[in-house]
C-alpha positions in Angstrom: -20.3 -18.7 44.3 -16.6 -17.9 43.4 -14.7 -15.6 45.7 -13.7 -12.1 44.7 -10.1 -13.1 44.1 -11.1 -15.6 41.4 -13.4 -13.2 39.7 -10.7 -10.5 39.6 -8.2 -12.9 38.2 -10.7 -14.0 35.5 -11.4 -10.3 34.6 -7.6 -9.5 34.5 -7.0 -12.4 32.2 -9.8 -11.3 29.8 -8.4 -7.7 29.8 -4.9 -8.9 29.1 -6.1 -11.2 26.2 -8.1 -8.4 24.7 -5.3 -5.9 25.0 -2.8 -8.4 23.3 -5.3 -9.1 20.6 -5.8 -5.4 19.8 -2.0 -4.9 19.8 -1.4 -7.7 17.4 -4.0 -6.5 15.0 -2.9 -2.8 15.1 0.8 -3.7 14.6 0.1 -5.9 11.6 1.1 -9.2 13.1 -2.4 -10.6 12.8 -4.9 -9.6 10.1 -8.1 -10.9 8.8 -8.1 -11.9 5.2 -9.7 -9.3 3.0 -11.4 -10.2 -0.2 -10.1 -8.3 -3.3 -13.5 -6.9 -3.9 -13.3 -4.9 -0.6 -10.8 -2.5 -2.3 -12.3 0.8 -3.6 -11.2 1.3 -7.2 -10.5 4.5 -9.2 -8.3 5.6 -12.0 -5.2 7.8 -11.9 -3.7 9.6 -14.8 -0.1 10.4 -15.5 1.1 13.6 -17.2 4.5 14.6 -18.3 6.1 17.9 -17.2 4.5 19.7 -20.1 1.0 18.5 -19.2 0.8 15.8 -21.9 -1.2 12.8 -20.8 1.0 9.7 -20.6 -1.3 7.0 -19.4 -4.3 6.1 -17.2 -4.1 3.3 -14.7 -7.1 1.5 -13.0 -6.1 1.1 -9.4 -7.2 -0.6 -6.2 -6.9 1.9 -3.3 -4.9 0.7 -0.3 -6.0 3.3 2.2 -6.0 1.4 5.6 -3.1 0.0 7.5 -4.2 -3.5 6.7 -4.4 -2.9 3.0 -1.1 -1.0 2.9 0.5 -3.9 4.8 -0.7 -6.6 2.4 -0.6 -4.6 -0.8 -0.1 -7.0 -3.8 1.2 -9.9 -1.6 -0.1 -13.3 -2.8 -1.7 -11.6 -5.9 -1.3 -13.4 -9.2 -0.4 -10.4 -11.3 -1.6 -7.1 -12.8 -2.9 -6.3 -16.2 -1.0 -3.9 -18.4 -2.8 -0.8 -17.1 -3.7 -2.0 -13.6 -2.1 -1.1 -10.3 -2.5 -0.4 -6.6 -2.4 3.1 -5.1 -1.2 3.3 -1.5 -2.5 6.3 0.4 -0.7 7.7 3.4 -2.0 10.3 5.9 1.0 12.6 5.2 4.0 12.9 3.0 7.0 11.1 4.4 9.8 8.7 3.6 8.4 5.2 3.3 10.0 1.8 2.5 8.2 -0.9 0.5 9.1 -4.6 0.3 8.0 -7.3 -2.1 6.5 -9.6 0.6 5.1 -12.8 -1.0 5.3 -11.3 -4.5 5.2 -13.5 -7.6 5.7 -10.8 -10.3 7.9 -7.7 -10.7 6.6 -4.2 -10.4 7.5 -0.5 -10.7 7.1 1.3 -7.4 6.3 5.0 -8.0 6.5 7.5 -5.1 4.3 10.6 -5.4 4.7 13.7 -3.3 1.8 15.7 -1.8 2.0 18.0 -4.8 1.2 15.0 -7.1 4.7 15.0 -8.6 6.7 11.8 -9.0 9.7 11.8 -6.7 11.1 8.3 -7.3 10.6 5.3 -9.6 12.0 1.9 -8.6 12.0 -1.1 -10.9 11.5 -4.0 -8.4 12.3 -7.6 -9.3 10.6 -10.7 -7.8 12.4 -11.5 -4.5 14.6 -14.6 -4.7 13.2 -16.4 -1.7 13.4 -13.3 0.5 11.7 -9.9 0.8 14.8 -8.2 2.2 15.1 -5.6 -0.6 13.6 -2.4 0.6 12.5 0.3 -1.9 12.4 3.7 -0.3 11.1 7.1 -1.4 9.4 10.2 -0.3 5.7 10.7 -1.0 2.1 10.8 0.2 1.1 8.2 -2.3 2.8 5.1 -3.8 1.7 3.6 -7.1 2.6 0.0 -7.9 2.2 -1.0 -11.5 3.6 -3.9 -13.7 7.4 -3.7 -14.1 8.2 -1.7 -17.2 5.1 0.4 -17.1 7.1 3.6 -16.3 9.5 3.0 -19.1 6.6 2.1 -21.6 4.7 5.3 -20.7 7.8 7.5 -20.3 6.9 8.4 -16.7 9.9 9.8 -14.7 10.6 11.9 -11.6 9.0 15.3 -11.9 6.0 14.1 -13.9 2.5 14.4 -12.3 0.0 11.7 -11.2 -3.5 13.2 -10.8 -5.0 11.8 -7.6 -8.8 11.8 -7.6 -10.8 12.9 -4.5 -11.6 9.4 -3.4 -7.9 8.5 -3.0 -6.7 11.7 -1.3 -6.9 10.6 2.3 -6.6 7.3 4.1 -9.8 5.8 5.5 -8.3 4.0 8.4 
């Protein structure tokens, strides 16, 4: 039978390993791979300042820390009216990068009043994801580059956020 000291050491090692594992997962260093089908989907509609409908986009909802971290990384592309909607718990200033991106996108920041605050036209990184696109919002919509120009979307316009994408799930 092992002595108490050996048992306590073994328990301490188990606790430390578990704590480090939890920390790595929560900070985004280690993630499980998520299948694309695990994203909830919805549609968001853009309106100009006069209330005229500009376009509708079918989006995947990135509403957990894991999904917000990975976003469109390692994706092969988006269709003309497809995108990803990032859901934050509260309005704030956020920075987005093009980690492992193979195609350019528009990054649209949307305030808690559903008004567009900023539109960035992001290029594919040239070997690095150092470019940081910042804006203020509760939601961030990523769509194919040029979508904002094609639809006429600009700061001050409205993106209607459906109930299923109003709050994060994780």
